[in-house]
C-alpha positions as CSV (number, residue, x, y, z in Angstrom):
1,M,-206.0,79.6,67.9
2,L,-203.8,77.5,70.1
3,N,-205.6,76.2,73.2
4,R,-204.0,76.5,76.6
5,P,-203.1,72.8,77.0
6,T,-201.3,72.9,73.6
7,L,-199.5,76.1,74.5
8,N,-198.4,74.7,77.8
9,L,-197.1,71.6,76.0
10,L,-195.2,73.6,73.4
11,G,-193.7,75.7,76.2
12,K,-192.6,72.6,78.1
13,L,-191.1,71.1,74.9
14,A,-189.2,74.3,74.2
15,R,-187.8,74.5,77.7
16,R,-186.8,70.8,77.6
17,Y,-185.1,71.4,74.3
18,S,-183.2,74.4,75.6
19,Q,-182.0,72.3,78.6
20,N,-180.6,69.7,76.2
21,A,-178.9,72.3,74.0
22,K,-176.8,74.2,76.5
23,D,-173.7,73.9,74.3
24,Y,-175.4,75.7,71.5
25,E,-175.6,79.5,71.3
26,L,-178.5,79.3,68.9
27,V,-181.4,76.8,68.8
28,V,-183.6,76.3,65.8
29,E,-186.9,74.4,66.0
30,Y,-189.5,73.4,63.5
31,L,-192.9,72.9,65.2
32,K,-194.7,69.7,64.3
33,G,-198.3,68.4,63.9
34,D,-201.0,71.0,63.4
35,H,-198.3,73.7,63.8
36,V,-196.1,72.8,60.8
37,G,-195.0,76.0,59.2
38,I,-193.9,77.7,62.4
39,A,-190.1,77.9,62.9
40,V,-188.5,79.1,66.1
41,I,-185.0,80.6,66.5
42,G,-183.9,80.9,70.1
43,M,-180.8,82.6,71.4
44,N,-178.9,80.8,74.2
45,R,-175.9,82.7,75.7
46,P,-177.0,82.8,79.4
47,E,-173.7,84.2,80.8
48,Q,-173.6,87.0,78.3
49,K,-177.4,87.6,78.3
50,N,-177.5,86.8,74.6
51,A,-175.1,89.7,73.8
52,L,-174.3,89.7,70.0
53,S,-170.9,88.2,69.6
54,I,-169.4,87.6,66.2
55,R,-170.2,83.9,66.5
56,L,-173.8,84.4,67.6
57,L,-174.4,86.8,64.7
58,E,-172.9,84.4,62.2
59,D,-175.2,81.6,63.6
60,L,-178.2,83.9,63.3
61,N,-177.4,84.8,59.7
62,K,-176.9,81.1,58.8
63,A,-180.2,80.1,60.5
64,V,-182.2,82.8,58.7
65,D,-180.6,82.2,55.4
66,K,-181.4,78.5,55.7
67,L,-185.1,79.2,56.5
68,I,-185.4,81.5,53.5
69,F,-183.7,79.0,51.2
70,E,-185.8,76.0,52.4
71,N,-189.0,78.0,51.8
72,V,-190.8,75.7,54.3
73,A,-191.5,78.1,57.2
74,R,-194.6,80.3,57.0
75,V,-194.0,82.1,60.2
76,L,-190.8,82.7,62.3
77,V,-190.7,83.3,66.0
78,L,-187.5,84.8,67.4
79,R,-187.1,84.3,71.1
80,S,-184.6,83.8,73.9
81,F,-183.9,80.7,76.0
82,V,-182.2,82.8,78.6
83,P,-184.6,83.8,81.4
84,G,-184.9,87.6,81.8
85,S,-182.9,88.5,78.7
86,F,-183.9,88.7,75.1
87,C,-180.6,90.3,74.0
88,A,-178.4,92.7,75.9
89,G,-177.0,94.3,72.7
90,A,-173.5,94.1,71.4
91,D,-171.0,92.0,73.2
92,L,-169.1,94.8,74.9
93,K,-166.3,92.6,76.3
94,E,-165.6,91.4,72.8
95,R,-165.9,94.9,71.4
96,A,-163.5,96.3,73.9
97,V,-160.5,94.5,72.5
98,M,-161.3,95.2,68.8
99,T,-159.5,97.7,66.7
100,P,-161.5,100.6,65.3
101,K,-161.7,98.8,61.9
102,E,-162.9,95.7,63.6
103,V,-165.6,97.6,65.4
104,Q,-166.7,99.2,62.2
105,N,-167.0,95.8,60.6
106,A,-168.9,94.3,63.6
107,V,-171.4,97.1,63.5
108,R,-171.8,96.8,59.8
109,N,-172.5,93.1,60.2
110,I,-175.2,93.7,62.7
111,R,-176.7,96.3,60.5
112,S,-176.7,93.9,57.5
113,F,-178.5,91.3,59.6
114,V,-181.1,93.8,60.7
115,N,-181.7,94.7,57.0
116,K,-182.0,91.0,56.3
117,M,-184.6,90.6,59.0
118,V,-186.7,93.4,57.6
119,N,-186.8,91.6,54.2
120,V,-187.5,88.1,55.4
121,P,-190.3,87.1,53.0
122,F,-192.6,85.6,55.7
123,P,-193.9,87.1,59.0
124,V,-191.4,87.3,61.8
125,L,-192.5,87.7,65.4
126,T,-190.3,88.6,68.3
127,A,-191.0,87.3,71.8
128,L,-189.5,89.8,74.2
129,D,-189.3,87.8,77.4
130,G,-186.7,90.0,79.0
131,V,-184.2,92.8,78.4
132,A,-183.8,94.0,74.8
133,L,-181.2,96.8,74.6
134,G,-179.2,98.4,71.8
135,G,-178.6,95.9,69.0
136,G,-181.0,93.5,70.6
137,L,-183.9,96.0,70.3
138,E,-182.7,97.0,66.8
139,I,-183.2,93.3,65.7
140,A,-186.6,93.3,67.3
141,L,-187.6,96.5,65.5
142,A,-186.7,94.9,62.2
143,T,-189.4,92.2,62.8
144,D,-193.0,92.4,61.9
145,I,-194.8,91.9,65.2
146,R,-193.3,92.3,68.7
147,V,-194.7,90.8,72.0
148,A,-193.4,92.0,75.3
149,T,-194.2,91.3,79.0
150,T,-194.9,93.9,81.6
151,N,-191.4,93.5,83.0
152,T,-189.6,93.7,79.7
153,K,-187.0,96.4,79.5
154,L,-186.5,98.0,76.0
155,G,-184.1,100.8,75.0
156,L,-181.7,102.2,72.5
157,V,-179.0,103.1,75.0
158,E,-176.0,103.7,72.8
159,T,-175.6,107.4,73.7
160,K,-174.7,106.4,77.2
161,L,-171.5,105.0,75.7
162,A,-170.9,108.1,73.6
163,I,-172.0,106.4,70.4
164,M,-175.3,106.1,68.6
165,P,-177.6,103.3,67.4
166,G,-175.7,101.9,64.4
167,A,-177.7,98.8,63.3
168,G,-180.8,100.5,62.0
169,G,-182.2,102.0,65.1
170,T,-182.1,105.6,63.9
171,Q,-184.1,104.5,60.8
172,L,-186.5,101.9,62.2
173,L,-187.6,103.7,65.4
174,P,-188.8,106.9,63.6
175,R,-190.8,104.7,61.2
176,L,-192.7,103.2,64.1
177,L,-193.1,106.3,66.3
178,N,-193.4,110.0,65.9
179,P,-189.8,111.1,64.9
180,S,-189.7,113.5,67.8
181,V,-190.6,110.7,70.2
182,A,-187.9,108.5,68.6
183,K,-185.3,111.3,69.0
184,E,-186.2,111.7,72.7
185,L,-185.8,108.0,73.4
186,I,-182.4,107.9,71.6
187,F,-181.1,111.2,73.0
188,T,-182.0,110.2,76.6
189,A,-181.2,106.5,76.2
190,K,-184.4,105.9,78.1
191,I,-185.4,102.3,79.0
192,L,-189.1,101.5,78.7
193,N,-191.0,98.7,80.4
194,G,-193.5,96.6,78.3
195,K,-196.5,98.7,79.2
196,Q,-194.8,101.9,78.3
197,A,-193.6,100.4,75.0
198,K,-197.2,99.2,74.2
199,E,-198.6,102.7,74.9
200,L,-196.1,104.2,72.4
201,G,-196.7,101.6,69.8
202,L,-193.3,100.1,70.1
203,V,-194.7,96.6,70.7
204,N,-198.0,95.0,69.5
205,H,-198.9,93.2,72.7
206,V,-197.9,93.2,76.3
207,V,-198.7,90.3,78.7
208,E,-198.0,89.4,82.3
209,Q,-194.9,87.3,82.7
210,N,-195.5,83.7,83.9
211,K,-193.5,81.6,86.3
212,N,-191.6,79.9,83.4
213,G,-190.6,83.2,81.9
214,D,-192.0,82.5,78.5
215,A,-195.3,84.4,78.4
216,A,-194.3,86.6,75.4
217,Y,-193.2,83.4,73.5
218,L,-196.5,81.7,74.2
219,K,-198.4,84.8,73.0
220,S,-196.3,84.9,69.9
221,L,-197.2,81.3,69.2
222,E,-200.9,82.2,69.5
223,I,-200.4,85.0,66.9
224,A,-198.4,82.7,64.6
225,E,-201.2,80.1,64.8
226,E,-203.7,82.8,63.6
227,I,-201.4,83.6,60.6
228,L,-200.8,79.9,59.5
229,P,-204.1,79.2,57.8
230,N,-203.9,82.2,55.5
231,G,-202.3,82.2,52.0
232,P,-198.5,82.4,52.3
233,L,-198.1,84.2,49.0
234,G,-200.8,86.7,49.9
235,I,-199.0,87.4,53.2
236,K,-195.6,87.6,51.4
237,M,-196.9,90.2,48.9
238,A,-198.7,92.1,51.6
239,K,-195.6,92.4,53.7
240,Q,-193.6,93.5,50.6
241,A,-196.2,96.1,49.7
242,I,-196.3,97.5,53.3
243,N,-192.5,97.6,53.7
244,K,-191.9,99.4,50.4
245,G,-195.0,101.5,50.6
246,V,-194.2,103.2,53.9
247,E,-191.0,104.6,52.3
248,V,-192.7,106.5,49.4
249,D,-195.6,108.8,48.7
250,F,-199.2,107.5,48.6
251,S,-199.5,107.4,44.8
252,T,-196.2,105.4,44.4
253,G,-197.4,103.2,47.3
254,L,-200.6,102.4,45.3
255,A,-198.5,101.4,42.3
256,I,-196.4,99.1,44.5
257,E,-199.6,97.6,45.9
258,E,-200.9,97.0,42.4
259,A,-197.6,95.4,41.3
260,C,-197.7,93.0,44.3
261,Y,-201.4,92.2,43.9
262,S,-200.9,91.4,40.2
263,Q,-198.4,88.6,41.1
264,L,-201.1,86.9,43.1
265,I,-203.8,86.7,40.4
266,P,-202.4,83.7,38.4
267,T,-201.5,81.7,41.5
268,K,-203.1,78.3,42.4
269,D,-203.6,79.5,46.0
270,R,-205.9,82.3,44.8
271,T,-208.0,79.8,42.9
272,E,-208.0,77.5,45.9
273,G,-209.2,80.3,48.1
274,L,-212.2,81.0,45.7
275,E,-213.1,77.3,45.4
276,A,-212.9,76.8,49.2
277,F,-215.2,79.8,49.8
278,K,-217.7,78.5,47.2
279,E,-217.6,75.0,48.7
280,K,-217.7,76.3,52.3
281,R,-214.6,74.5,53.4
282,R,-211.2,75.4,54.8
283,P,-208.7,76.2,52.0
284,V,-205.5,74.3,51.7
285,Y,-202.8,76.7,50.6
286,L,-199.5,75.3,49.2
287,G,-197.7,78.5,48.3
288,H,-198.2,78.0,44.6
């Protein structure tokens, strides 16, 4: 686990990097040293509270595609460099001047990105240091682990605008919560704080915000650090088995689990794990 001085250093480096990257709407970092394998994607549209514009969505797609193609990252942390805002949802100013066809395409593109996030082959954590509404929350729901702060504000608020969640919210939320609870949250457009979200099971962890506004990010790094030593292929297959298994009956789920497990038996990482256990040393997994 990351110790506190290391976490503070990483936080300072991230904040310094964001200060030097004000011209960029998206910042991608690869952590170094003992933390190689952790990639960080940070949204950086302060005036728009990270609202999902066409450009920002294109940048997010390219960044995630690059991480998947490179096959170097073992864990991804999605965060914001804008204090108080993770993502305010769709860019409504941009949306207001679109034709109905353009709106349909814009929503479809966000939905496609959310689907991509669900299927990223390695763990994805979301640091919710601030407001996450509409499409912003839908992106967070598509990730594997969510960390919020006590003052985080979360909600699928589309019905306030006489529309509905259109980027996966109606499918993801009922998979996380009791469908009746999900319906109530969507029908009422209720906004939850971090503690309420944790009580419902919407987020994995809730922490007190710090003076730098990155407490959820630092907690996410702690969790990422706990994931790093484990076999990346085992994690990849476990994620695939879980994602596909929750959509089918139990017997079919067991068949999916068997199929995923069978792919791990001939791997070098599995042999390395057994040898390391026998030799009482830390395994070195290479993803082979």
